[in-house]
mmCIF file as gemmi writes it, N, C-alpha and C atoms, coordinates in Angstrom:
data_model
loop_
_atom_site.group_PDB
_atom_site.id
_atom_site.type_symbol
_atom_site.label_atom_id
_atom_site.label_alt_id
_atom_site.label_comp_id
_atom_site.label_asym_id
_atom_site.label_entity_id
_atom_site.label_seq_id
_atom_site.pdbx_PDB_ins_code
_atom_site.Cartn_x
_atom_site.Cartn_y
_atom_site.Cartn_z
_atom_site.occupancy
_atom_site.B_iso_or_equiv
_atom_site.pdbx_formal_charge
_atom_site.auth_seq_id
_atom_site.auth_asym_id
_atom_site.pdbx_PDB_model_num
ATOM 1 N N . MET Axp A 1 ? 2.05 -10.576 -8.49 1 0 ? 1 A 1
ATOM 2 C CA . MET Axp A 1 ? 2.455 -11.417 -7.41 1 0 ? 1 A 1
ATOM 3 C C . MET Axp A 1 ? 3.126 -12.699 -7.927 1 0 ? 1 A 1
ATOM 4 N N . LEU Axp A 2 ? 2.758 -13.112 -9.107 1 0 ? 2 A 1
ATOM 5 C CA . LEU Axp A 2 ? 3.365 -14.327 -9.656 1 0 ? 2 A 1
ATOM 6 C C . LEU Axp A 2 ? 4.854 -14.163 -9.922 1 0 ? 2 A 1
ATOM 7 N N . VAL Axp A 3 ? 5.28 -12.934 -10.143 1 0 ? 3 A 1
ATOM 8 C CA . VAL Axp A 3 ? 6.702 -12.684 -10.368 1 0 ? 3 A 1
ATOM 9 C C . VAL Axp A 3 ? 7.503 -13.055 -9.12 1 0 ? 3 A 1
ATOM 10 N N . LEU Axp A 4 ? 6.889 -12.928 -7.959 1 0 ? 4 A 1
ATOM 11 C CA . LEU Axp A 4 ? 7.566 -13.225 -6.705 1 0 ? 4 A 1
ATOM 12 C C . LEU Axp A 4 ? 7.526 -14.703 -6.322 1 0 ? 4 A 1
ATOM 13 N N . LYS Axp A 5 ? 6.805 -15.509 -7.075 1 0 ? 5 A 1
ATOM 14 C CA . LYS Axp A 5 ? 6.635 -16.924 -6.731 1 0 ? 5 A 1
ATOM 15 C C . LYS Axp A 5 ? 7.962 -17.661 -6.507 1 0 ? 5 A 1
ATOM 16 N N . PRO Axp A 6 ? 8.952 -17.54 -7.385 1 0 ? 6 A 1
ATOM 17 C CA . PRO Axp A 6 ? 10.218 -18.248 -7.143 1 0 ? 6 A 1
ATOM 18 C C . PRO Axp A 6 ? 10.906 -17.793 -5.848 1 0 ? 6 A 1
ATOM 19 N N . PHE Axp A 7 ? 10.814 -16.513 -5.557 1 0 ? 7 A 1
ATOM 20 C CA . PHE Axp A 7 ? 11.42 -15.989 -4.331 1 0 ? 7 A 1
ATOM 21 C C . PHE Axp A 7 ? 10.712 -16.542 -3.096 1 0 ? 7 A 1
ATOM 22 N N . VAL Axp A 8 ? 9.39 -16.51 -3.115 1 0 ? 8 A 1
ATOM 23 C CA . VAL Axp A 8 ? 8.599 -16.97 -1.967 1 0 ? 8 A 1
ATOM 24 C C . VAL Axp A 8 ? 8.767 -18.475 -1.767 1 0 ? 8 A 1
ATOM 25 N N . GLN Axp A 9 ? 8.82 -19.23 -2.846 1 0 ? 9 A 1
ATOM 26 C CA . GLN Axp A 9 ? 8.973 -20.679 -2.73 1 0 ? 9 A 1
ATOM 27 C C . GLN Axp A 9 ? 10.291 -21.079 -2.077 1 0 ? 9 A 1
ATOM 28 N N . ALA Axp A 10 ? 11.276 -20.217 -2.172 1 0 ? 10 A 1
ATOM 29 C CA . ALA Axp A 10 ? 12.581 -20.514 -1.573 1 0 ? 10 A 1
ATOM 30 C C . ALA Axp A 10 ? 12.606 -20.228 -0.073 1 0 ? 10 A 1
ATOM 31 N N . LEU Axp A 11 ? 11.571 -19.603 0.441 1 0 ? 11 A 1
ATOM 32 C CA . LEU Axp A 11 ? 11.536 -19.249 1.858 1 0 ? 11 A 1
ATOM 33 C C . LEU Axp A 11 ? 10.993 -20.398 2.701 1 0 ? 11 A 1
ATOM 34 N N . ARG Axp A 12 ? 11.389 -20.419 3.948 1 0 ? 12 A 1
ATOM 35 C CA . ARG Axp A 12 ? 10.964 -21.471 4.867 1 0 ? 12 A 1
ATOM 36 C C . ARG Axp A 12 ? 9.476 -21.371 5.191 1 0 ? 12 A 1
ATOM 37 N N . ASP Axp A 13 ? 8.985 -20.152 5.484 1 0 ? 13 A 1
ATOM 38 C CA . ASP Axp A 13 ? 7.579 -19.948 5.854 1 0 ? 13 A 1
ATOM 39 C C . ASP Axp A 13 ? 6.842 -19.269 4.697 1 0 ? 13 A 1
ATOM 40 N N . GLN Axp A 14 ? 6.429 -20.051 3.732 1 0 ? 14 A 1
ATOM 41 C CA . GLN Axp A 14 ? 5.777 -19.503 2.544 1 0 ? 14 A 1
ATOM 42 C C . GLN Axp A 14 ? 4.439 -18.847 2.862 1 0 ? 14 A 1
ATOM 43 N N . HIS Axp A 15 ? 3.707 -19.398 3.803 1 0 ? 15 A 1
ATOM 44 C CA . HIS Axp A 15 ? 2.389 -18.843 4.15 1 0 ? 15 A 1
ATOM 45 C C . HIS Axp A 15 ? 2.519 -17.393 4.629 1 0 ? 15 A 1
ATOM 46 N N . THR Axp A 16 ? 3.422 -17.168 5.564 1 0 ? 16 A 1
ATOM 47 C CA . THR Axp A 16 ? 3.63 -15.812 6.075 1 0 ? 16 A 1
ATOM 48 C C . THR Axp A 16 ? 4.193 -14.904 4.992 1 0 ? 16 A 1
ATOM 49 N N . ALA Axp A 17 ? 5.045 -15.434 4.154 1 0 ? 17 A 1
ATOM 50 C CA . ALA Axp A 17 ? 5.61 -14.632 3.066 1 0 ? 17 A 1
ATOM 51 C C . ALA Axp A 17 ? 4.51 -14.178 2.109 1 0 ? 17 A 1
ATOM 52 N N . TRP Axp A 18 ? 3.595 -15.08 1.76 1 0 ? 18 A 1
ATOM 53 C CA . TRP Axp A 18 ? 2.498 -14.695 0.869 1 0 ? 18 A 1
ATOM 54 C C . TRP Axp A 18 ? 1.574 -13.681 1.539 1 0 ? 18 A 1
ATOM 55 N N . LEU Axp A 19 ? 1.335 -13.827 2.843 1 0 ? 19 A 1
ATOM 56 C CA . LEU Axp A 19 ? 0.523 -12.832 3.552 1 0 ? 19 A 1
ATOM 57 C C . LEU Axp A 19 ? 1.199 -11.459 3.531 1 0 ? 19 A 1
ATOM 58 N N . THR Axp A 20 ? 2.508 -11.456 3.673 1 0 ? 20 A 1
ATOM 59 C CA . THR Axp A 20 ? 3.261 -10.201 3.629 1 0 ? 20 A 1
ATOM 60 C C . THR Axp A 20 ? 3.176 -9.561 2.245 1 0 ? 20 A 1
ATOM 61 N N . VAL Axp A 21 ? 3.317 -10.359 1.213 1 0 ? 21 A 1
ATOM 62 C CA . VAL Axp A 21 ? 3.216 -9.849 -0.159 1 0 ? 21 A 1
ATOM 63 C C . VAL Axp A 21 ? 1.813 -9.29 -0.417 1 0 ? 21 A 1
ATOM 64 N N . ALA Axp A 22 ? 0.794 -10.007 0.019 1 0 ? 22 A 1
ATOM 65 C CA . ALA Axp A 22 ? -0.585 -9.542 -0.175 1 0 ? 22 A 1
ATOM 66 C C . ALA Axp A 22 ? -0.832 -8.243 0.575 1 0 ? 22 A 1
ATOM 67 N N . MET Axp A 23 ? -0.358 -8.167 1.819 1 0 ? 23 A 1
ATOM 68 C CA . MET Axp A 23 ? -0.536 -6.954 2.61 1 0 ? 23 A 1
ATOM 69 C C . MET Axp A 23 ? 0.192 -5.778 1.963 1 0 ? 23 A 1
ATOM 70 N N . ALA Axp A 24 ? 1.423 -6.007 1.548 1 0 ? 24 A 1
ATOM 71 C CA . ALA Axp A 24 ? 2.215 -4.93 0.951 1 0 ? 24 A 1
ATOM 72 C C . ALA Axp A 24 ? 1.596 -4.43 -0.349 1 0 ? 24 A 1
ATOM 73 N N . SER Axp A 25 ? 1.103 -5.341 -1.164 1 0 ? 25 A 1
ATOM 74 C CA . SER Axp A 25 ? 0.518 -4.914 -2.441 1 0 ? 25 A 1
ATOM 75 C C . SER Axp A 25 ? -0.791 -4.161 -2.228 1 0 ? 25 A 1
ATOM 76 N N . THR Axp A 26 ? -1.485 -4.457 -1.144 1 0 ? 26 A 1
ATOM 77 C CA . THR Axp A 26 ? -2.73 -3.74 -0.831 1 0 ? 26 A 1
ATOM 78 C C . THR Axp A 26 ? -2.432 -2.374 -0.227 1 0 ? 26 A 1
ATOM 79 N N . LEU Axp A 27 ? -1.585 -2.335 0.777 1 0 ? 27 A 1
ATOM 80 C CA . LEU Axp A 27 ? -1.303 -1.082 1.479 1 0 ? 27 A 1
ATOM 81 C C . LEU Axp A 27 ? -0.447 -0.116 0.663 1 0 ? 27 A 1
ATOM 82 N N . ALA Axp A 28 ? 0.353 -0.627 -0.247 1 0 ? 28 A 1
ATOM 83 C CA . ALA Axp A 28 ? 1.222 0.239 -1.049 1 0 ? 28 A 1
ATOM 84 C C . ALA Axp A 28 ? 0.421 1.199 -1.919 1 0 ? 28 A 1
ATOM 85 N N . GLY Axp A 29 ? -0.815 0.872 -2.199 1 0 ? 29 A 1
ATOM 86 C CA . GLY Axp A 29 ? -1.668 1.777 -2.967 1 0 ? 29 A 1
ATOM 87 C C . GLY Axp A 29 ? -1.932 3.096 -2.263 1 0 ? 29 A 1
ATOM 88 N N . ASN Axp A 30 ? -1.678 3.148 -0.971 1 0 ? 30 A 1
ATOM 89 C CA . ASN Axp A 30 ? -1.877 4.377 -0.204 1 0 ? 30 A 1
ATOM 90 C C . ASN Axp A 30 ? -0.691 5.328 -0.293 1 0 ? 30 A 1
ATOM 91 N N . PHE Axp A 31 ? 0.394 4.89 -0.891 1 0 ? 31 A 1
ATOM 92 C CA . PHE Axp A 31 ? 1.626 5.68 -0.922 1 0 ? 31 A 1
ATOM 93 C C . PHE Axp A 31 ? 1.452 7.002 -1.669 1 0 ? 31 A 1
ATOM 94 N N . THR Axp A 32 ? 0.849 6.963 -2.836 1 0 ? 32 A 1
ATOM 95 C CA . THR Axp A 32 ? 0.596 8.187 -3.612 1 0 ? 32 A 1
ATOM 96 C C . THR Axp A 32 ? -0.844 8.207 -4.099 1 0 ? 32 A 1
ATOM 97 N N . VAL Axp A 33 ? -1.255 9.353 -4.569 1 0 ? 33 A 1
ATOM 98 C CA . VAL Axp A 33 ? -2.625 9.51 -5.052 1 0 ? 33 A 1
ATOM 99 C C . VAL Axp A 33 ? -2.896 8.632 -6.276 1 0 ? 33 A 1
ATOM 100 N N . ILE Axp A 34 ? -1.87 8.338 -7.041 1 0 ? 34 A 1
ATOM 101 C CA . ILE Axp A 34 ? -2.056 7.496 -8.218 1 0 ? 34 A 1
ATOM 102 C C . ILE Axp A 34 ? -1.796 6.024 -7.916 1 0 ? 34 A 1
ATOM 103 N N . GLY Axp A 35 ? -1.669 5.696 -6.623 1 0 ? 35 A 1
ATOM 104 C CA . GLY Axp A 35 ? -1.379 4.329 -6.219 1 0 ? 35 A 1
ATOM 105 C C . GLY Axp A 35 ? -2.543 3.37 -6.384 1 0 ? 35 A 1
ATOM 106 N N . SER Axp A 36 ? -3.754 3.898 -6.367 1 0 ? 36 A 1
ATOM 107 C CA . SER Axp A 36 ? -4.913 3.026 -6.558 1 0 ? 36 A 1
ATOM 108 C C . SER Axp A 36 ? -6.05 3.826 -7.188 1 0 ? 36 A 1
ATOM 109 N N . ILE Axp A 37 ? -6.931 3.118 -7.828 1 0 ? 37 A 1
ATOM 110 C CA . ILE Axp A 37 ? -8.08 3.765 -8.456 1 0 ? 37 A 1
ATOM 111 C C . ILE Axp A 37 ? -8.987 4.388 -7.409 1 0 ? 37 A 1
ATOM 112 N N . ALA Axp A 38 ? -9.069 3.773 -6.227 1 0 ? 38 A 1
ATOM 113 C CA . ALA Axp A 38 ? -9.896 4.332 -5.156 1 0 ? 38 A 1
ATOM 114 C C . ALA Axp A 38 ? -9.403 5.723 -4.755 1 0 ? 38 A 1
ATOM 115 N N . ASN Axp A 39 ? -8.093 5.903 -4.692 1 0 ? 39 A 1
ATOM 116 C CA . ASN Axp A 39 ? -7.536 7.222 -4.377 1 0 ? 39 A 1
ATOM 117 C C . ASN Axp A 39 ? -7.97 8.252 -5.419 1 0 ? 39 A 1
ATOM 118 N N . LEU Axp A 40 ? -7.887 7.876 -6.676 1 0 ? 40 A 1
ATOM 119 C CA . LEU Axp A 40 ? -8.254 8.805 -7.749 1 0 ? 40 A 1
ATOM 120 C C . LEU Axp A 40 ? -9.735 9.166 -7.694 1 0 ? 40 A 1
ATOM 121 N N . ILE Axp A 41 ? -10.575 8.204 -7.36 1 0 ? 41 A 1
ATOM 122 C CA . ILE Axp A 41 ? -12.022 8.47 -7.259 1 0 ? 41 A 1
ATOM 123 C C . ILE Axp A 41 ? -12.29 9.452 -6.128 1 0 ? 41 A 1
ATOM 124 N N . VAL Axp A 42 ? -11.658 9.243 -4.983 1 0 ? 42 A 1
ATOM 125 C CA . VAL Axp A 42 ? -11.86 10.147 -3.843 1 0 ? 42 A 1
ATOM 126 C C . VAL Axp A 42 ? -11.371 11.554 -4.174 1 0 ? 42 A 1
ATOM 127 N N . ILE Axp A 43 ? -10.211 11.657 -4.806 1 0 ? 43 A 1
ATOM 128 C CA . ILE Axp A 43 ? -9.681 12.97 -5.191 1 0 ? 43 A 1
ATOM 129 C C . ILE Axp A 43 ? -10.615 13.66 -6.172 1 0 ? 43 A 1
ATOM 130 N N . GLN Axp A 44 ? -11.142 12.903 -7.118 1 0 ? 44 A 1
ATOM 131 C CA . GLN Axp A 44 ? -12.074 13.474 -8.094 1 0 ? 44 A 1
ATOM 132 C C . GLN Axp A 44 ? -13.357 13.939 -7.412 1 0 ? 44 A 1
ATOM 133 N N . ARG Axp A 45 ? -13.895 13.158 -6.494 1 0 ? 45 A 1
ATOM 134 C CA . ARG Axp A 45 ? -15.113 13.543 -5.774 1 0 ? 45 A 1
ATOM 135 C C . ARG Axp A 45 ? -14.86 14.766 -4.894 1 0 ? 45 A 1
ATOM 136 N N . ALA Axp A 46 ? -13.688 14.826 -4.271 1 0 ? 46 A 1
ATOM 137 C CA . ALA Axp A 46 ? -13.338 15.98 -3.451 1 0 ? 46 A 1
ATOM 138 C C . ALA Axp A 46 ? -13.264 17.232 -4.312 1 0 ? 46 A 1
ATOM 139 N N . ARG Axp A 47 ? -12.637 17.104 -5.48 1 0 ? 47 A 1
ATOM 140 C CA . ARG Axp A 47 ? -12.518 18.243 -6.387 1 0 ? 47 A 1
ATOM 141 C C . ARG Axp A 47 ? -13.903 18.755 -6.809 1 0 ? 47 A 1
ATOM 142 N N . ALA Axp A 48 ? -14.824 17.83 -7.049 1 0 ? 48 A 1
ATOM 143 C CA . ALA Axp A 48 ? -16.185 18.21 -7.43 1 0 ? 48 A 1
ATOM 144 C C . ALA Axp A 48 ? -16.885 18.967 -6.306 1 0 ? 48 A 1
ATOM 145 N N . SER Axp A 49 ? -16.446 18.746 -5.074 1 0 ? 49 A 1
ATOM 146 C CA . SER Axp A 49 ? -17.018 19.447 -3.919 1 0 ? 49 A 1
ATOM 147 C C . SER Axp A 49 ? -16.229 20.695 -3.559 1 0 ? 49 A 1
ATOM 148 N N . GLY Axp A 50 ? -15.244 21.041 -4.38 1 0 ? 50 A 1
ATOM 149 C CA . GLY Axp A 50 ? -14.469 22.251 -4.157 1 0 ? 50 A 1
ATOM 150 C C . GLY Axp A 50 ? -13.237 22.074 -3.294 1 0 ? 50 A 1
ATOM 151 N N . VAL Axp A 51 ? -12.863 20.838 -3.023 1 0 ? 51 A 1
ATOM 152 C CA . VAL Axp A 51 ? -11.677 20.569 -2.207 1 0 ? 51 A 1
ATOM 153 C C . VAL Axp A 51 ? -10.558 20.089 -3.132 1 0 ? 51 A 1
ATOM 154 N N . GLU Axp A 52 ? -9.448 20.781 -3.115 1 0 ? 52 A 1
ATOM 155 C CA . GLU Axp A 52 ? -8.302 20.412 -3.944 1 0 ? 52 A 1
ATOM 156 C C . GLU Axp A 52 ? -7.271 19.669 -3.102 1 0 ? 52 A 1
ATOM 157 N N . VAL Axp A 53 ? -6.91 18.5 -3.53 1 0 ? 53 A 1
ATOM 158 C CA . VAL Axp A 53 ? -5.858 17.716 -2.881 1 0 ? 53 A 1
ATOM 159 C C . VAL Axp A 53 ? -4.826 17.409 -3.961 1 0 ? 53 A 1
ATOM 160 N N . GLY Axp A 54 ? -3.671 18.013 -3.832 1 0 ? 54 A 1
ATOM 161 C CA . GLY Axp A 54 ? -2.618 17.819 -4.819 1 0 ? 54 A 1
ATOM 162 C C . GLY Axp A 54 ? -1.792 16.575 -4.536 1 0 ? 54 A 1
ATOM 163 N N . PHE Axp A 55 ? -0.952 16.227 -5.501 1 0 ? 55 A 1
ATOM 164 C CA . PHE Axp A 55 ? -0.093 15.049 -5.372 1 0 ? 55 A 1
ATOM 165 C C . PHE Axp A 55 ? 0.761 15.122 -4.116 1 0 ? 55 A 1
ATOM 166 N N . TRP Axp A 56 ? 1.433 16.249 -3.904 1 0 ? 56 A 1
ATOM 167 C CA . TRP Axp A 56 ? 2.339 16.384 -2.756 1 0 ? 56 A 1
ATOM 168 C C . TRP Axp A 56 ? 1.572 16.494 -1.453 1 0 ? 56 A 1
ATOM 169 N N . ASP Axp A 57 ? 0.383 17.09 -1.466 1 0 ? 57 A 1
ATOM 170 C CA . ASP Axp A 57 ? -0.451 17.126 -0.262 1 0 ? 57 A 1
ATOM 171 C C . ASP Axp A 57 ? -0.783 15.698 0.176 1 0 ? 57 A 1
ATOM 172 N N . TYR Axp A 58 ? -1.164 14.882 -0.773 1 0 ? 58 A 1
ATOM 173 C CA . TYR Axp A 58 ? -1.5 13.494 -0.488 1 0 ? 58 A 1
ATOM 174 C C . TYR Axp A 58 ? -0.256 12.72 -0.047 1 0 ? 58 A 1
ATOM 175 N N . PHE Axp A 59 ? 0.853 12.945 -0.741 1 0 ? 59 A 1
ATOM 176 C CA . PHE Axp A 59 ? 2.098 12.227 -0.463 1 0 ? 59 A 1
ATOM 177 C C . PHE Axp A 59 ? 2.602 12.482 0.957 1 0 ? 59 A 1
ATOM 178 N N . LYS Axp A 60 ? 2.428 13.705 1.451 1 0 ? 60 A 1
ATOM 179 C CA . LYS Axp A 60 ? 2.889 14.056 2.8 1 0 ? 60 A 1
ATOM 180 C C . LYS Axp A 60 ? 2.222 13.196 3.863 1 0 ? 60 A 1
ATOM 181 N N . VAL Axp A 61 ? 1.02 12.761 3.61 1 0 ? 61 A 1
ATOM 182 C CA . VAL Axp A 61 ? 0.304 11.882 4.54 1 0 ? 61 A 1
ATOM 183 C C . VAL Axp A 61 ? 0.432 10.43 4.106 1 0 ? 61 A 1
ATOM 184 N N . GLY Axp A 62 ? 0.277 10.164 2.821 1 0 ? 62 A 1
ATOM 185 C CA . GLY Axp A 62 ? 0.271 8.8 2.311 1 0 ? 62 A 1
ATOM 186 C C . GLY Axp A 62 ? 1.575 8.058 2.496 1 0 ? 62 A 1
ATOM 187 N N . ALA Axp A 63 ? 2.694 8.717 2.245 1 0 ? 63 A 1
ATOM 188 C CA . ALA Axp A 63 ? 3.994 8.044 2.346 1 0 ? 63 A 1
ATOM 189 C C . ALA Axp A 63 ? 4.299 7.596 3.779 1 0 ? 63 A 1
ATOM 190 N N . PRO Axp A 64 ? 4.233 8.501 4.759 1 0 ? 64 A 1
ATOM 191 C CA . PRO Axp A 64 ? 4.512 8.045 6.129 1 0 ? 64 A 1
ATOM 192 C C . PRO Axp A 64 ? 3.493 7.006 6.625 1 0 ? 64 A 1
ATOM 193 N N . LEU Axp A 65 ? 2.242 7.194 6.272 1 0 ? 65 A 1
ATOM 194 C CA . LEU Axp A 65 ? 1.216 6.246 6.695 1 0 ? 65 A 1
ATOM 195 C C . LEU Axp A 65 ? 1.457 4.865 6.096 1 0 ? 65 A 1
ATOM 196 N N . THR Axp A 66 ? 1.829 4.826 4.824 1 0 ? 66 A 1
ATOM 197 C CA . THR Axp A 66 ? 2.117 3.548 4.173 1 0 ? 66 A 1
ATOM 198 C C . THR Axp A 66 ? 3.321 2.869 4.802 1 0 ? 66 A 1
ATOM 199 N N . ILE Axp A 67 ? 4.366 3.617 5.042 1 0 ? 67 A 1
ATOM 200 C CA . ILE Axp A 67 ? 5.562 3.052 5.664 1 0 ? 67 A 1
ATOM 201 C C . ILE Axp A 67 ? 5.234 2.514 7.057 1 0 ? 67 A 1
ATOM 202 N N . LEU Axp A 68 ? 4.467 3.266 7.824 1 0 ? 68 A 1
ATOM 203 C CA . LEU Axp A 68 ? 4.084 2.838 9.164 1 0 ? 68 A 1
ATOM 204 C C . LEU Axp A 68 ? 3.233 1.569 9.134 1 0 ? 68 A 1
ATOM 205 N N . THR Axp A 69 ? 2.204 1.542 8.292 1 0 ? 69 A 1
ATOM 206 C CA . THR Axp A 69 ? 1.318 0.369 8.252 1 0 ? 69 A 1
ATOM 207 C C . THR Axp A 69 ? 2.036 -0.856 7.715 1 0 ? 69 A 1
ATOM 208 N N . LEU Axp A 70 ? 2.899 -0.681 6.735 1 0 ? 70 A 1
ATOM 209 C CA . LEU Axp A 70 ? 3.671 -1.821 6.228 1 0 ? 70 A 1
ATOM 210 C C . LEU Axp A 70 ? 4.645 -2.351 7.274 1 0 ? 70 A 1
ATOM 211 N N . THR Axp A 71 ? 5.271 -1.459 8.008 1 0 ? 71 A 1
ATOM 212 C CA . THR Axp A 71 ? 6.202 -1.868 9.062 1 0 ? 71 A 1
ATOM 213 C C . THR Axp A 71 ? 5.466 -2.619 10.166 1 0 ? 71 A 1
ATOM 214 N N . LEU Axp A 72 ? 4.373 -2.042 10.66 1 0 ? 72 A 1
ATOM 215 C CA . LEU Axp A 72 ? 3.608 -2.695 11.727 1 0 ? 72 A 1
ATOM 216 C C . LEU Axp A 72 ? 3.025 -4.028 11.258 1 0 ? 72 A 1
ATOM 217 N N . GLY Axp A 73 ? 2.478 -4.045 10.064 1 0 ? 73 A 1
ATOM 218 C CA . GLY Axp A 73 ? 1.901 -5.28 9.53 1 0 ? 73 A 1
ATOM 219 C C . GLY Axp A 73 ? 2.936 -6.369 9.343 1 0 ? 73 A 1
ATOM 220 N N . THR Axp A 74 ? 4.107 -6.009 8.849 1 0 ? 74 A 1
ATOM 221 C CA . THR Axp A 74 ? 5.165 -6.979 8.66 1 0 ? 74 A 1
ATOM 222 C C . THR Axp A 74 ? 5.659 -7.521 9.997 1 0 ? 74 A 1
ATOM 223 N N . LEU Axp A 75 ? 5.827 -6.633 10.961 1 0 ? 75 A 1
ATOM 224 C CA . LEU Axp A 75 ? 6.234 -7.092 12.293 1 0 ? 75 A 1
ATOM 225 C C . LEU Axp A 75 ? 5.195 -8.032 12.881 1 0 ? 75 A 1
ATOM 226 N N . TRP Axp A 76 ? 3.941 -7.695 12.736 1 0 ? 76 A 1
ATOM 227 C CA . TRP Axp A 76 ? 2.857 -8.528 13.262 1 0 ? 76 A 1
ATOM 228 C C . TRP Axp A 76 ? 2.852 -9.905 12.61 1 0 ? 76 A 1
ATOM 229 N N . LEU Axp A 77 ? 3.065 -9.936 11.313 1 0 ? 77 A 1
ATOM 230 C CA . LEU Axp A 77 ? 3.069 -11.216 10.604 1 0 ? 77 A 1
ATOM 231 C C . LEU Axp A 77 ? 4.274 -12.087 10.948 1 0 ? 77 A 1
ATOM 232 N N . TRP Axp A 78 ? 5.422 -11.47 11.156 1 0 ? 78 A 1
ATOM 233 C CA . TRP Axp A 78 ? 6.648 -12.236 11.352 1 0 ? 78 A 1
ATOM 234 C C . TRP Axp A 78 ? 6.94 -12.567 12.812 1 0 ? 78 A 1
ATOM 235 N N . LEU Axp A 79 ? 6.222 -11.965 13.737 1 0 ? 79 A 1
ATOM 236 C CA . LEU Axp A 79 ? 6.48 -12.275 15.16 1 0 ? 79 A 1
ATOM 237 C C . LEU Axp A 79 ? 5.587 -13.374 15.657 1 0 ? 79 A 1
């Protein structure tokens, strides 16, 4: 997030910009199975129970869900 500091400082509403960056960095972990350690733990636990969830199986749900939540969250923050 520090890499974005110069960009955010140049914006008029820094508070909302930082909230957007925080939200995006949190929700973006849902995009793919390797996006967060929590995803990997759940996949590993599922596999131990006999449920296989592949990368593309996860991506088919994770990608649209991430795009939707980021879009809605950004709209909510900026309106």
